[in-house]
Steps between C-alpha positions, in 0.01 A plus 500: 500500500308396815671236708276221630604146572306206354394421858347846541323464168362161607349656812340771284347242266374297797346814649329578170365143486370530857324826418344349187365211706352746751313669218392165357354402838299821517358428155430133561309558823242700306511324162282195590217731607487678165604214268145450376544130419551193726802379301675836526408531867657162573831565324537837673442332838753230414760754397444704815622201702797459266586868527497491879761224478700700247508801729636284785769350278628839387488638853714207614754566224518866601558401861773260388678800348462706816251737341143604569256626236432872485181565698437813299535322168277217613233742620498682166484180296229345720291817470545486124371145499181599679459793262532267201227271626266785594552654156399168343194476725376840384492383137179337370696225324714415800571131424657577161713787629596307813610197297701703249676700773567189709641323194731797448603506867596133490724583202660779705567255782636241257747752356596630844588151621695426181708808584539392863621156390765660280631724780491217758698274265761772463535522879504121535192493725355160414217520754369823350531354150296199608234712673473741205467218248225341705307827521561585133351166399194567716453842338524348152245234596263767633545703182404193297195433719383856441553463125277191512226717656473770233170347383354503850624855562335632184179314581490641853585852381218503246258349748586777747397771251236304308532335160226706334724771355795302369583754230534777757709275725729412211554870431597548865755219477641654183527838675684330789738336253567839339577647842737216589685547172536871580669405826717241327624761254602731783677220684686381192611854414641537851649152481714586199671775698560316826548140384872502585574236237505537118318172432227580751463850351466348153235263630299791639543689173377203297192448715427873512428496128276197540317666788431817304349280228294314760356827625420609144324172426293516819401861437406417142288207611329707769420773247363246254269372771374851574675524835760746621817484703483615858737796486489555876597140570777516240638815659489354851674181394762691305575706808531181701748365249711813523506466877619142466770624266610749764503224760727284291726792411554557873585136571869404513431157348274629225564246219394197704193662652401656170520165320299327774230767493484501120462120508210539743343775292503276194298251702255774597449563129469128429236467772314802364495375141396151613198662666433720197506199269246314710261796514537536121415131464183554705414798278579301183743772381741308277711804412572577865574133573752492216664824615525381861656169396758679283597741777510219756757315291727805497455567874590139580807522277609822673452338843717208390779732386490692829519176695812403305649847559449497877833342596686750284301787655577385854869471412490857367345609831773328701773649284353846549521442875854362487368167625564285193751216528 
């Protein structure tokens, strides 16, 4: 068993948090320019200021522990943030994709700070607990602000491509949903093997069956509408999921990171289905609306279960590192 003290683990979690904030800053500096709606633009600008403060807080906590963030890790994460935003900008429906991905990223930050709080409490570092709670609450508030903008995001996305061909646009959103479910299946299959905790593995197994049914329903609906799934997109996303699985398998604290990422991925799906539902409403497709609402309920339930499982997953990570109390 690896031997790491709780103090060493705390520094690792702080370093991860610092790197995540670096990536968030890279995203937020570009997001207002491609938001496509004044309300979205404003909340991205507001959160950029918050995130700059969050970065300073975490840097101070690292310095208090005599550590400095990994320049290499920061450079990689910051580059990834720019890549994310540029990818969104290349899409014709940028506001919808940007909002869904940002919503998911806020969930990743929320889960990461929940984990940091748990480790800091174990070490007895009250200042880090206080800082992490403050930042976590800001991330949750930003996530809620984004959720309140799903209408505006869908409106801006459709305006960007034109509202004339709503049926074709709806088929594209269905194809995207099918591709996301393909990635979710790959992630959940990997998750079962590397969960590191029986309850977490069971949770992945339970949602895997739901996810396979979601993909079937989406494909069925797309076929009924005369559309087709984008096999190339499905394949690319599936490959990406397998790479994520490899990343987690290589991480020493897999259960905690896996749970946090799965929680974020559920929010990516929630954001995607919220957009799909609104496009279906514009297209007056009652069957697709009903399907999206049904799947949304299950994705939200899965996200809730993962949130409840996070503390257990982090404890499993610490035990694997020999850092549990």
